[in-house]
C-alpha positions in Angstrom: 11.9 -43.8 11.1 9.3 -42.7 8.5 11.4 -39.8 7.2 14.5 -41.8 6.4 13.4 -42.4 2.8 12.9 -38.7 2.4 16.4 -38.0 3.6 17.9 -40.7 1.4 16.1 -39.2 -1.6 17.2 -35.7 -0.7 20.8 -36.7 -0.2 21.0 -38.5 -3.5 19.9 -35.3 -5.3 22.4 -33.1 -3.3 25.4 -35.3 -2.5 27.7 -32.6 -1.2 25.3 -30.0 0.2 23.6 -31.5 3.2 23.7 -34.6 5.4 20.5 -36.4 6.6 21.7 -36.0 10.2 21.6 -32.2 9.8 17.8 -32.3 9.2 17.0 -35.2 11.4 18.3 -33.1 14.4 15.7 -30.4 13.7 12.9 -32.2 11.8 10.3 -34.4 13.5 7.5 -36.3 11.7 5.8 -38.3 14.5 4.5 -41.8 13.8 1.7 -41.3 16.4 0.7 -38.3 18.4 2.6 -35.1 18.3 3.5 -32.1 16.2 5.3 -32.0 12.9 8.2 -29.6 13.5 11.1 -28.1 11.6 13.5 -26.4 14.0 11.4 -24.7 16.6 8.5 -24.1 14.2 5.4 -26.3 13.9 4.7 -27.4 10.3 1.6 -28.8 8.5 1.1 -31.0 5.5 -1.4 -29.2 3.2 -3.3 -30.8 0.2 -2.2 -29.1 -3.0 -5.7 -29.1 -4.4 -6.8 -27.1 -1.3 -4.1 -24.6 -2.0 -5.2 -24.4 -5.7 -8.8 -23.7 -4.6 -7.6 -21.0 -2.2 -5.4 -19.4 -4.9 -8.4 -19.5 -7.4 -10.6 -17.8 -4.8 -8.1 -15.0 -4.2 -7.7 -14.3 -7.9 -11.4 -14.2 -8.5 -12.1 -11.9 -5.4 -9.1 -9.6 -5.5 -7.8 -9.7 -9.1 -4.6 -11.2 -10.4 -2.2 -8.6 -9.1 -3.5 -8.4 -5.5 -3.8 -12.2 -5.3 -0.2 -12.5 -6.6 1.0 -10.0 -3.9 -0.8 -11.9 -1.1 0.6 -15.3 -2.2 4.1 -13.8 -2.8 4.2 -12.3 0.7 3.1 -15.7 2.1 6.2 -17.3 0.5 8.4 -14.4 1.7 7.4 -14.9 5.3 8.2 -18.7 5.0 11.6 -17.9 3.5 12.5 -15.5 6.3 11.8 -18.3 8.9 14.0 -20.8 7.0 16.9 -18.3 6.9 17.0 -18.3 10.7 17.0 -22.1 10.7 19.8 -22.2 8.1 22.1 -20.2 10.4 21.2 -22.5 13.3 22.1 -25.6 11.3 25.5 -24.3 10.2 26.5 -21.5 12.5 30.2 -21.7 11.7 30.0 -22.3 7.9 30.9 -19.8 5.2 28.2 -17.5 3.8 27.8 -19.7 0.7 27.7 -23.0 2.6 25.1 -21.7 5.1 23.1 -20.1 2.3 22.9 -23.4 0.5 20.7 -24.8 3.2 17.8 -22.6 1.8 17.5 -24.4 -1.6 17.7 -27.7 0.2 14.9 -26.7 2.6 12.9 -25.5 -0.3 13.3 -28.8 -2.0 12.6 -30.8 1.1 9.4 -28.9 1.9 7.9 -28.7 -1.6 9.4 -31.6 -3.6 10.7 -29.1 -6.2 14.1 -30.1 -7.6 16.5 -27.2 -7.2 19.7 -26.9 -9.2 22.2 -24.1 -8.6 23.5 -22.3 -11.8 25.4 -19.5 -10.1 25.9 -18.1 -6.6 28.1 -15.1 -5.8 27.5 -13.5 -2.4 29.2 -11.6 0.4 27.2 -10.6 3.5 29.9 -8.2 4.6 30.0 -6.4 1.3 26.2 -6.6 0.7 26.8 -8.1 -2.8 24.5 -10.8 -4.1 23.8 -12.6 -7.3 22.1 -16.0 -7.6 20.6 -18.1 -10.4 18.8 -21.4 -10.0 16.7 -23.9 -12.0 13.4 -25.4 -10.6 12.1 -28.7 -11.9 8.7 -30.1 -11.1 7.2 -26.9 -9.6 4.0 -27.6 -7.7 2.7 -24.1 -8.5 3.1 -24.7 -12.3 0.8 -27.8 -12.0 -1.7 -25.9 -9.8 -2.0 -23.0 -12.3 -2.0 -25.2 -15.4 -4.9 -27.3 -14.0 -6.9 -24.2 -13.2 -6.2 -21.9 -16.2 -3.8 -23.6 -18.7 -0.8 -21.9 -20.1 0.0 -18.6 -18.5 1.3 -15.4 -20.1 3.3 -14.5 -17.0 5.3 -16.5 -14.4 3.1 -18.4 -11.9 5.5 -19.6 -9.1 4.5 -16.9 -6.7 4.9 -18.7 -3.4 8.3 -20.0 -4.4 9.6 -16.7 -5.7 8.5 -15.1 -2.5 10.2 -17.8 -0.5 13.5 -17.2 -2.4 13.3 -13.5 -1.9 12.4 -13.8 1.8 15.2 -16.3 2.5 17.8 -14.2 0.7 16.7 -10.9 2.2 16.8 -12.3 5.7 20.1 -14.0 5.1 21.7 -10.9 3.6 19.9 -8.4 5.9 18.9 -6.4 2.8 16.1 -6.5 0.3 16.9 -9.2 -2.3 14.4 -9.7 -5.1 14.2 -12.9 -7.1 12.4 -12.9 -10.5 11.3 -15.9 -12.5 12.9 -15.2 -15.9 11.6 -18.5 -17.3 8.6 -20.5 -16.1 7.3 -23.9 -17.0 3.8 -22.4 -16.5 4.5 -20.4 -19.6 5.5 -23.5 -21.6 9.2 -23.6 -20.8 10.9 -26.9 -19.9 12.0 -25.6 -16.4 11.7 -22.6 -14.3 14.8 -20.3 -14.0 15.1 -17.7 -11.3 17.5 -14.8 -10.8 18.0 -12.9 -7.6 19.9 -9.7 -6.7 19.4 -6.6 -4.6 16.5 -4.4 -5.5 18.8 -1.5 -6.5 20.7 -3.7 -9.0 17.5 -4.3 -10.9 17.5 -0.6 -12.0 14.3 0.5 -13.7 13.1 -3.1 -13.8 11.9 -3.1 -10.2 8.1 -3.3 -10.6 8.1 -6.7 -8.8 9.0 -4.9 -5.6 5.3 -3.9 -5.3 4.3 -7.5 -4.6 6.2 -7.3 -1.3 4.4 -4.2 0.1 1.4 -5.1 2.3 -2.0 -3.8 1.1 -4.5 -2.8 3.7 -7.8 -3.8 2.0 -10.1 -2.6 4.8 -8.8 1.0 4.6 -8.9 0.9 0.8 -12.5 -0.3 0.8 -13.5 2.4 3.3 -11.8 5.0 1.2 -13.7 3.8 -1.9 -16.9 3.8 0.1 -16.3 7.4 1.0 -15.7 8.3 -2.6 -18.9 6.5 -3.6 -20.8 8.4 -0.9 -19.4 11.7 -2.2 -20.4 10.8 -5.8 -23.9 9.9 -4.7 -24.3 13.3 -3.1 -23.6 14.9 -6.5 -25.5 12.6 -8.9 -28.4 11.1 -7.0 -31.8 12.9 -7.3 -33.0 14.7 -4.3 -35.3 13.1 -1.8 -39.0 13.4 -2.5 -41.6 13.0 0.2 -43.7 11.1 -2.4 -41.2 8.2 -2.0 -43.0 7.4 1.3 -46.1 5.8 0.0 -49.3 5.7 1.9 -52.3 7.8 3.2 -53.2 5.8 6.2 -53.8 7.5 9.5 -50.8 5.8 11.1 -48.4 7.0 8.4 -49.9 10.5 8.5 -49.4 10.5 12.3 -45.7 9.8 11.8 -45.4 12.6 9.2 -47.0 15.0 11.6 -44.7 14.0 14.5 -41.6 14.5 12.3 -42.9 17.8 10.8 -43.1 19.2 14.4 -39.3 18.7 15.0 -37.8 18.7 11.5 -36.5 22.3 11.8 -35.2 21.9 15.4 -31.9 20.4 16.4 -33.4 17.7 18.6 -32.0 14.1 18.4 -34.5 11.7 16.9 -34.7 7.9 17.5 -36.7 6.0 14.8 -37.7 2.5 15.7 -39.5 -0.1 13.8 -39.1 -3.5 12.1 -36.7 -4.2 9.3 -38.0 -2.9 6.0 -40.5 -0.3 7.2 -38.5 2.6 5.6 -36.6 4.2 8.5 -34.0 5.4 6.1 -36.6 7.3 4.0 -38.0 9.0 7.1 -34.5 9.9 8.2 -34.0 11.6 4.8 -37.4 13.3 5.1 -36.2 14.8 8.4 -33.0 16.1 6.8 -34.7 17.5 3.6 -37.4 19.3 5.5 -35.0 20.8 8.0 -32.8 23.9 7.9 -29.8 21.7 7.2 -31.1 20.4 3.9 -28.3 22.1 1.9 -25.6 20.5 4.0 -24.6 16.8 3.8 -26.8 13.9 4.7 -24.5 11.0 5.7 -25.9 7.6 6.4 -24.0 4.9 8.4 -25.2 1.3 8.7 -23.6 0.4 12.1 -24.2 -3.3 11.6 -22.4 -3.4 8.3 -19.0 -2.1 9.5 -16.6 -4.6 11.3 -16.3 -3.8 15.0 -12.6 -3.1 14.8 -13.2 -0.4 12.1 -16.4 1.3 13.5 -14.5 3.9 15.5 -12.2 5.0 12.7 -15.2 5.0 10.3 -17.3 7.2 12.6 -14.7 9.5 14.1 -11.8 9.3 11.5 -8.2 8.2 11.9 -4.8 9.9 12.0 -1.9 8.7 10.0 0.1 6.1 11.8 -2.6 5.4 14.4 -2.3 1.7 13.5 -0.6 -0.6 11.0 -2.0 0.4 7.6 -3.2 3.9 8.5 -1.0 5.5 5.9 -2.8 8.8 5.8 -5.2 10.8 7.9 -8.9 10.4 7.0 -12.0 12.2 8.3 -14.8 10.1 9.7 -18.6 10.2 9.1 -19.1 12.9 11.7 -16.7 15.3 10.1 -18.2 14.6 6.6 -21.7 15.4 8.0 -20.6 18.7 9.6 -23.4 21.2 9.3 -25.8 18.5 8.2 -27.4 15.3 9.4 -25.8 12.0 10.4 -28.1 9.0 10.2 -27.0 6.1 12.4 -28.9 3.0 11.3 -28.9 -0.1 13.5 -27.4 2.0 16.3 -27.9 -0.9 18.7 -25.0 -2.7 16.9 -22.3 -0.2 18.1 -19.5 -1.6 20.1 -19.0 -0.6 23.8 -16.1 1.6 22.9 -18.0 3.3 20.0 -21.0 3.8 22.3 -18.8 5.6 24.8 -17.4 7.9 22.1 -20.8 8.6 20.6 -22.0 9.6 24.1 -19.1 12.1 24.4 -19.9 13.6 21.0 -23.6 14.1 22.0 -22.5 15.7 25.2 -19.6 17.9 24.1 -20.2 18.2 20.3 -16.6 17.3 19.8 -14.9 14.3 18.1 -11.4 12.8 18.4 -9.9 10.9 15.6 -8.4 7.5 16.3 -4.7 8.1 17.2 -5.2 11.9 17.5 -4.6 14.0 20.6 -6.8 16.9 19.8 -10.5 17.3 19.7 -12.5 18.8 16.7 -15.7 20.8 17.1 -18.5 19.4 15.0 -22.1 20.6 14.3 -24.2 17.5 13.4 -27.8 16.6 13.9 -28.2 13.0 14.9 -31.0 10.8 13.7 -30.7 7.2 15.0 -32.6 4.1 14.0 -33.0 0.6 15.4 -35.1 -2.5 14.7 -34.5 -3.8 18.2 -35.9 -2.8 21.6 -33.2 -0.5 23.1 -34.9 -0.5 26.5 -34.4 -4.3 26.6 -30.8 -3.9 25.5 -30.3 -1.5 28.3 -31.7 -3.9 30.8 -29.4 -6.7 29.4 -26.5 -4.2 29.7 -25.6 -4.5 26.0 -26.5 -0.9 25.4 -25.5 2.1 27.6 -28.3 3.6 29.6 -26.9 7.1 29.4 -26.6 6.9 25.7 -30.1 5.6 25.3 -31.5 8.6 27.1 -29.4 10.9 24.9 -30.8 9.3 21.7 -34.3 8.8 22.9 -35.1 12.5 23.2 -37.8 12.3 20.5 -38.8 8.7 19.8 -40.9 7.9 16.7 -42.2 4.4 15.9 -42.6 3.6 12.2 -45.6 1.2 11.9 -45.2 -2.2 10.3 -47.0 -2.8 7.0 -49.5 -5.2 8.5 -50.7 -2.3 10.7 -51.6 -0.1 7.8 -52.7 -2.5 5.1 -55.1 0.1 3.6 -52.0 1.5 1.9 -51.4 -1.7 0.0 -53.4 -0.7 -3.2 -51.4 2.6 -3.5 -48.1 0.7 -2.8 -49.0 -1.7 -5.6 -49.5 1.1 -8.1 -46.2 2.7 -7.1 -44.1 -0.4 -7.3 -45.7 -1.6 -10.5 -44.7 1.6 -12.2 -41.2 1.5 -10.7 -40.5 -2.1 -11.6 -42.3 -1.8 -14.9 -39.8 0.9 -16.0 -36.9 -1.2 -14.7 -38.0 -4.3 -16.7 -39.6 -2.4 -19.6 -42.9 -4.2 -19.1 -46.4 -2.8 -18.9 -48.4 -4.5 -16.1 -51.9 -3.1 -15.5 -52.4 -4.2 -11.9 -53.1 -7.3 -9.9 -55.9 -9.8 -10.2 -58.5 -9.9 -7.5 -57.3 -13.1 -5.8 -53.8 -11.8 -5.8 -54.9 -8.6 -4.2 -56.9 -10.5 -1.6 -53.9 -12.7 -0.9 -51.7 -9.6 -0.3 -54.3 -8.1 2.0 -54.4 -11.2 4.1 -50.6 -11.7 4.3 -48.7 -10.5 7.4 -45.7 -9.0 5.6 -42.9 -9.9 8.1 -40.4 -8.1 5.8 -42.7 -5.0 5.5 -42.4 -2.6 2.6 -39.0 -4.0 1.5 -40.5 -7.5 1.1 -43.6 -6.0 -0.5 -41.5 -4.4 -3.2 -39.6 -7.6 -3.8 -42.9 -9.6 -4.2 -44.2 -7.1 -6.7 -40.9 -7.1 -8.6 -41.0 -10.9 -8.9 -44.6 -10.7 -9.9 -43.8 -8.4 -12.8 -40.9 -10.6 -13.9 -43.3 -13.6 -14.0 -46.1 -11.8 -15.7 -46.9 -11.3 -19.4 -46.8 -7.9 -20.9 -50.1 -6.0 -20.9 -51.5 -8.3 -18.2 -52.2 -8.3 -14.5 -50.2 -10.0 -11.8 -51.7 -13.4 -11.0 -51.7 -15.0 -7.6 -49.5 -17.8 -9.0 -46.8 -15.2 -9.8 -46.6 -14.0 -6.2 -43.9 -15.6 -4.0 -44.3 -15.0 -0.2 -42.0 -15.9 2.6 -43.1 -18.7 5.0 -42.1 -17.0 8.2 -44.7 -17.7 10.9 -46.9 -19.7 8.5 -48.6 -16.7 7.0 -49.3 -18.4 3.7 -51.3 -21.2 5.3 -53.3 -18.7 7.3 -53.8 -16.5 4.2 -55.4 -19.4 2.5 -57.5 -20.3 5.5 -58.7 -16.8 5.9 -59.7 -16.4 2.3 -62.5 -13.8 2.1 -64.7 -16.5 0.4 -64.4 -18.4 3.6 -65.6 -22.0 4.2 -69.3 -22.5 4.4 -70.2 -23.9 7.8 -73.6 -25.4 6.9 -75.4 -28.6 6.7 -75.7 -30.6 3.4 -79.1 -29.1 2.5 -77.7 -25.6 2.8 -74.8 -26.5 0.6 -77.1 -27.9 -2.0 -79.2 -24.8 -2.0 -76.2 -22.6 -2.4 -75.0 -24.7 -5.3 -78.4 -24.5 -7.0 -78.5 -20.8 -6.5 -75.1 -20.4 -8.0 -76.0 -22.5 -11.0 -79.2 -20.5 -11.7 -77.3 -17.2 -11.3 -74.6 -18.3 -13.7 -77.2 -19.5 -16.3 -79.2 -16.3 -15.7 -82.3 -18.3 -14.9 -85.2 -16.2 -13.6 -84.5 -12.8 -12.1 -81.4 -13.7 -10.2 -79.0 -10.8 -9.8 -75.5 -10.8 -11.3 -72.4 -11.4 -9.2 -71.3 -7.8 -8.9 -74.9 -6.7 -8.1 -75.2 -9.4 -5.4 -71.8 -8.5 -3.9 -72.7 -4.8 -3.9 -76.0 -5.5 -2.1 -74.2 -7.6 0.5 -71.6 -4.9 1.1 -74.2 -2.1 1.3 -76.3 -4.2 3.8 -73.2 -4.8 6.0 -72.4 -1.1 6.0 -76.0 -0.2 6.8 -76.2 -2.6 9.7 -72.8 -1.3 11.0 -74.1 2.3 10.7 -71.2 3.2 8.3 -68.4 1.7 10.6 -66.0 0.0 8.2 -64.3 -2.1 10.9 -67.6 -3.4 12.2 -68.9 -4.1 8.7 -65.7 -6.0 7.9 -66.0 -8.1 11.0 -69.6 -9.0 10.1 -68.4 -10.2 6.7 -65.4 -12.1 8.2 -62.9 -10.1 6.2 -60.4 -7.4 7.0 -61.1 -3.7 7.0 -58.6 -3.1 4.1 -60.3 -5.9 2.1 -63.7 -4.2 2.6 -62.3 -0.8 1.6 -60.8 -2.3 -1.5 -64.1 -4.0 -2.6 -66.1 -0.9 -2.0 -63.7 1.2 -4.0 -63.7 -1.4 -6.8 -67.5 -1.4 -7.0 -67.7 2.4 -6.8 -69.5 2.5 -3.5 -68.9 5.5 -1.2 -68.2 4.2 2.3 -70.0 7.2 3.7 
């Protein structure tokens, strides 16, 4: 059998402690198909380098203490399981003889050589003292390969295992500590275990055995951050919504009509159009502007936490709810609650939100009483809620409650005439951020931006300008080569194809004539007009033929209306 050599090796190291037959009756390492089992538990063989990588990631993401706690509790759980197995292996043995199975199981499972120094215990009296040496600790090697010599003990899984095993065996909390560690440069690791109360004031290690509920802690920190923002962030300014186009002005007028009412508003529009800015405008032009404005991104909160985040939670409602906490609705009492990406709410959260809208009451998770709230709801979505209703992923009754006053925020491609003022705004904003003076954009860069479809809308626009400023020299204009656009829907190719200069569809003779005309104009031969004079004359003629209609004039020139408006402004020509 393939494990016989393991048992022989184990028996040589521990002549009088365990017989191979004891383990062979409960351990199975199949040669073909089947599970690896120890007792009634399924086991796995895990690569030590994989464990080292996981340990490193925990330390980097959660910090040394939290990572140590997680890893220690992993070992503790394993030790508890093996204590049950030890009793099954030697049900009639003395406490000490049965307990000695633990160090042998530890050695068998990890390859760490365990040597007993001292063991004094009585389950009946609840007394315990143990001292062991570990040689060839796998955790020492893992830590040393990652970080080198440590300032503190590093055998976290094993110390957890010893504590879990002893605690389950004694039916009381036993804490082992690593008083010497090879990871700190010692020859071997030495551990001492005794009841927590016997450690006296030196009991800080007990904290590693208390579960931490990171989700609740992160939500609490987010609440604190939100409160700080209310106190330190500058107030909303309508000037943050950039643009003078008719479509944006129409949105402003629609919102101005209902800002001071209590009606629920549903903002819809593509990602990046600025729905959050319009929601803040609604709040700051309403009668609730002195009360809190609380924003919730429904898509960013895990489904299992969305209800406690929105409606709050009572202490003891679930494992880890160690204290009562108000939700976003209570925090927004008297003010405005902005529910962004409302289509992402779970079915349960949708039902509770409907109840709030109907009764103006919320009920915390785990609570038995309702709380009256006064909140104005502004919801937003970048998906078609009517389609979601048809697909039964969004409640019809909730849709009608939210869709009292729908407002559609236009995509940037539908109001490109605002691009020049957006450029000025974001150049100033990013210029301050990067301490760089950029005087504008070059003509071909402007033309390229006017032709681009902007699938990411104003958010993408700001990113493009920011990258352009980073790549530009101080006291210069942003060049086309400094702009980086997305390739969604092939817009870049079409932008090049639709260049305002166009492709001359003409025969060879016409092409030669145009080339000769260009040469004479460049060399100022005869009375040929300059480039700007020629361009101005073409634009004026187009406007005259179109009787002042910008859109018609643009079509005759095979350019867009925003491009024409930009060229007229640049040349100082009044469109009227």
